[in-house]
N, C-alpha and C positions, 0 to 999 in steps of 0.2 A: 222355308228354311229347314235344313237337316241339323240335328243335333250331333251329328258325326263330326268330330274335331279334324281339321286339316292341317298338315305340316306347314309351318310358316316359310314363305319363299322371301329371300332377301329384299326383294323390291316391295314387299307389303309391309316391311317393318315400320315405317313412318306412321301408317294408319293404325297399325296394330298396337303400337306403343301409344298413340294418342288416345286410343280407346282405354288403355290401361290408365293412363294418366287421367282421364275423366272420370273413371271409376273411383279413384282416390282424390279428386280434386287436387291434384298435384299443379305445382307451378315451378317447374324447373328450368334451369338456364341451359343455354344451348351447349355449354360445356359439359353439363352433367348428363344431357341426352347422348352426346356423342360417347361419352365413357361408358354409358350402359348400353349403347348400341355395339360398342366393341366387345363387351362382356357376353352379349347374347349369343347362345348357341343356337342358331336359327333351325339346324336340323333336329334339335331336340325341343323346339318350341312348337305351339299348336294354338289353334284358334277355331272359334265358330263364327261363321259369316252369315248374315241376313241381307239379302239384296245388295250384295257387294261391299258391305261394311262389316268390320269385325264387331261382335257383341260379347265375345268371351275370349279371355286369353289364358295361357299358361306356359310356363317353360320349366325346363330342367338343366342344371348346371353340373358339370362334371367335377366334383371337389374329391379331396383325400382329407379325411378326417381322423384326428386321434381317437383312439379307443383304450379302455383299460388294458394295462399290460405294456404300454408303449407303442404299439403298432399303429401305423398310419394307414388307413384302408380306403378303398374306394367309396364314395357315397353320392347318391343323387340327390342334389339341392333342388327342391321345388320353389319356384319363384314366379313372379309376375302373373299371379292368379287374379283375375278379375271376371264379373259378369255384369253387363250393362244393367242399369236399373230396370229398363222396359222389357228385360228378357229373364227375369227371375223366375224361380218356381217352374221351371221348364226342364229340369235335369240336366242342364248344360254343365254345373260344376261336376256332378257325379260321372258324366260321360268324360270329361277331362281328366279326373282323377283315375277312372278306369283305364283310359288310354296311357296314362302316364306309366302306372304300375306294371301294365302288360308289356309296354315297350322296355321298360327297365329290366324285367324278368328275361324277356326274349334276347336281350343283348347279353346278358349274363356275366356282366362285369362288375356290378354294384349289388350287394345283398343288403344294403340300407338306403332308405330314403329319409331326408331331413327337411325341415322347413321351419320358418317364423311365421307366426299367425297374426294378422291384423285384427281379427275376432277369434278370441280363444275357444269358442264353442264350436267352431266349424269342423275341425278336422278329426276329431275322435271317432266319428261314425266311419271313417275311411281307415281307422286302425293306428293313427298317430298318437302317441303318448308323450306327455310332458316329460322330457329328458334332462333338461338342465334350466336352472332359473339364474337371474341375475340381481345384483345388490346395487342399490343407488344410497346416496348419503349426502347430507349437507353438514360439514363438519365445522363447528365454531372454533377455528384456529386461534382465536384470541383468548379463548378459555380452556382449551383443551390441549394438553401437551403430549409430545411422544415420548415415552419412556423406553429408549433404546438399550439392550444389554450392553455392558462396557465394552465388550470385545467387538460387538457388531459396530458400535459408535466409532470406536478408534479405527476400525477398518474402513468404515464409510468415509471418514474423514480424511483418510488417505487417497481416496479415489478423486479422478479429476472430472470436471462437468464441463461441457461444451454446449453452448446455448446459441439458438438462432431463432430470430423473428420470421424467418421463412421455413416453414416445416419441412418443405420438400428438399431443401439443401441438404439435409441430415438423413435422406432416405436410406441409402446404402448401409448405414450404421444400424438404423432401426430394423431394416428387414434381416439382417445379420443376427441380431437378438431374436426377433420373433421366429426365425426359422428353427432356431435351436430350442426355443421355448415349446414348439407345437407338440412334440411326443410326451411331454411331461404332464399334460392335462387333457383328460378326455373331452371332446367336443370342439377342441380347437382346429382350424382349417388351415392347411396348407395354402399359401397364396400363389396361385397360378399366376403366369404372366398377365399383367394388367390389373390384378387385384390388389397390388401394391399401392394403387393410385385411390383406392376406395376410401381409406382412413383419411386421404388429404382432402376430400370433398369438403368445401367450406363456404357455401353460399352466403352472402351478406344478409339475406333475408332470414336466416335462421340464427344469426349471432345475437340478437337481442341487445345490441349495444356493445357487445364484447368485441375485443381486438381480433385480427386475423389470427389463425392457428399458429402457435408457436411451438418449439420443440427444444428439449433438452436431452443430451446423451451423457451417460456415465462410462467413463473409460478407466480400465485397469491395465496399466503398461501399455497405453495406447490402443487396446482393444476394447470394443463396446461390450458392456455387460448389462446395460439397462438404457431405457428410454422413456420419455413421456411427452405427449403432444397435449397442449393445453391452449386456453386463452385467458385473458384477463378482462373482467368486466368492473370498470371503476364506477364507485358511487361515493357522493359526498353528503353529508348531513348538512342541516341548517346551520350549524355552528363551524363547518368547515372541515370536520373530522372525515378521514377517509374510512369507507366501509365496503371495500371492493371484494370481488370474489374470483377465486381461481376456478375456471371450468375445466375440469379434466377430461379429456376426449379418450386418451389411451395411455397405458403405462404397463410396460413389461421389464422385468429384470430376471437374472439368471441365478441369483443367490441373495441371502438376507442382506448383506451390505449393499448390494446394488438398490435393493428396495428401500433401505433405510436412506441412502443418499438421495433418492428421488423424492421420497415422502418429506424429508427434512427441508429440500429445496423448495418444494411446493408450499410447505407450512410457512416459509419465510419470505415469500415474495412481497415486497414492498406494497403499502397502501391497500393491502387485503386483509380480511378477517375471517374468511371462509374459504372452504375447498368443496366444490360441488362436483361430486363423482356420479357418474352413471353408467350401467352395464358393466360392473365390476364382479369377480368371482364372489361366491358366498362366502369363502375363506380367505378373503384378501389379507394379506399379512398385516396391514395396518390396524385391522380389527383388535389385534392382539398387543399392540402397542400404545394405544391411547390410554390416558388416565381417567377418562370421564366419558364411557360410551353413551350416556344419556343424552350428551350434547352433540351427537353425531347424526341425530335423526336419519336412521336408517330404514330402508323399506325393500322389499324384494317383489320381483315380478316374473312371470313366465318368459322364457326366452327361446329354447330350442325344442321342436318336436321331432320325434323320430319313429319310424316303423321299420321292423324288419321285412324286407321284400321276400327274401328266402332265409327262412328260419335257420336251416341247417347251416348255411354259409354264414350268417351273421353271428351265431354263437361260436363258430369255429374260429372267427376272425380276431376275437378278443382273448386276452389273457385272464386269469381268474386269480383272486387273492389267496386262496386256499384251494387245494386239490378238491375237485367235484366230480361226483359220479351220481348222475340223477336221470330219471325219465320225467320229462315234461309233457303234459297234456295240452295242447294249444288250440284255441279256437280262434278262427279267423273267417269271418263271414264275407269279407270283401275280397280277400285273396285265398280261396278254399284250398289251394295247393299247399298251404302251411298247416291246414287243420290236421291233427292227429298227434300221436306220440313221437317224441323225439329223446334219443338217448344222448346225453352231453357228458363227456369224459374230458377233463382237462385239468390244467394248473397254470401256474405262472408263465410257464414257457409255451403253451399252446393248447389247442382243444380239438377234439373231434365231435361232431354232432350229425347223427343219422337217424332216418325213420327207424322205429322198433315196433314190435306187437307187444313188449312187456309191459306189465302193470305200471301205471303212472305213480310217481311220488308226489308231485304237485300238478295242479291245473290252473290254468289262467288264460286270459285273452292275449292277443297279439299286441293290444293296446298297452297291457300292463307290462308285457315283455320289453316294449319300447321305453317305458317309464323307467324301468330298472337297468336298462342296457348299459348306460354309461356310469352307473355306480353312484348317482346322486339321490335316488330313491331307493329304499331297501325293499326287498320281496316281503320281509317281516312286517314292515309298515303297511304295505299294500294288503297283506293278510289281515292285518288287524282291522282294515276297512272292508273285509269280506271279498276282496278282489282277486286274491289267490288262495287256494285251497290245498291244504295238506291232505293227501287222500288216505294216509293212515295216521291220524292224530297220535302225537307221542313218539313217533319214530325218529324225531330229530332232524328229519329231512330239511324241513323249512329253515332251521336255524343255520344248518350247514350250508345250505345252497345260498341262503341271504348273505352270509359273511363271504362266500367265494364270489359273489357278483359285486362285492363292495369296491369302492375306490379310495386309495389314500388322499386324494385331493377331489375337491367338488369339481363335477364338470361345468363347462363354461363355453359360451359361444362369444368370441371376441369382436365380432362385427355382423351386421345383418347382411342379407343377400335377397 
């Protein structure tokens, strides 16, 4: 066996994907497999074979992702990574990570790589930093009220709702809203052809007794301005009282009234007394509208990991909340072409980032740069942990650059990949 990854051939997809499923103990339907087959970019997928069978897999997806400042830029999505239990501790993962980043750099189209991690401790050594988190909640809607501002409540009441028990029937309206929302929040991904089907995946084995996926769309003058996809799981007490729950899969709206109309709809679904929401933004609007946050059982988890593949291109691709002029000294052991000093000059309209020999203002690793890139974690917070160092203490460089890297809204990944 050689540890050198080989490019996946279309005829090898079935056995390659079976190896991935085995590693994750997956049990997918034929419809799910066909969807993921159609989304696989075989020319960007690799594997390691031993005696004719795949024992390690990895793929790249050609995404476009929103970054601070409103730009939507190319990003390589790392996906379908697995190593067979019989072949661990042989350097296979490292060789695939090496091959992927080298290929991305050589292609020269993507300055960022992003991933979601099945095990959070794996990818830091390859330079990936946690760039976005997600919120989950179980809201006791029987005892928690929405307190909507008067103007917002009046406007929301004037919007029209269109509901369907078949989520796919309202696909065009939902995708119209989603596409307009992408540039507004760092971390959101444009949906390339085929990816609009991913949020509709709804195998019965994962429902836990809930209904098939449903959808509601909010309309203003006939135009969609928001939507929610959800399921209802009914439960009855011994005395016959209904204690069902609404399981929110996805919700997006373009303005406060749209959000209000959707959340009020979910709150009022008959026979339910809770809304269970997973994978929501950390600053989701409903958080500021509930009268009793203690009965919302919130928690957060890691979601999106990011690493600059080309530091100069990555930092020049985003906008900055305040004018910034700084020299960053970056350490990148896995991609040594990034190691060195970089002069970043920019503002909300754009930026330039080039190598320099000038003295550094701040020093940090590429992993910390990935953590701060989308604006969800501040450089000042990382400095408090000793992970970012101000080279001339008291110069004010840290505070100024940390503010410039910030984002008005929390970064968020709307779906996995």
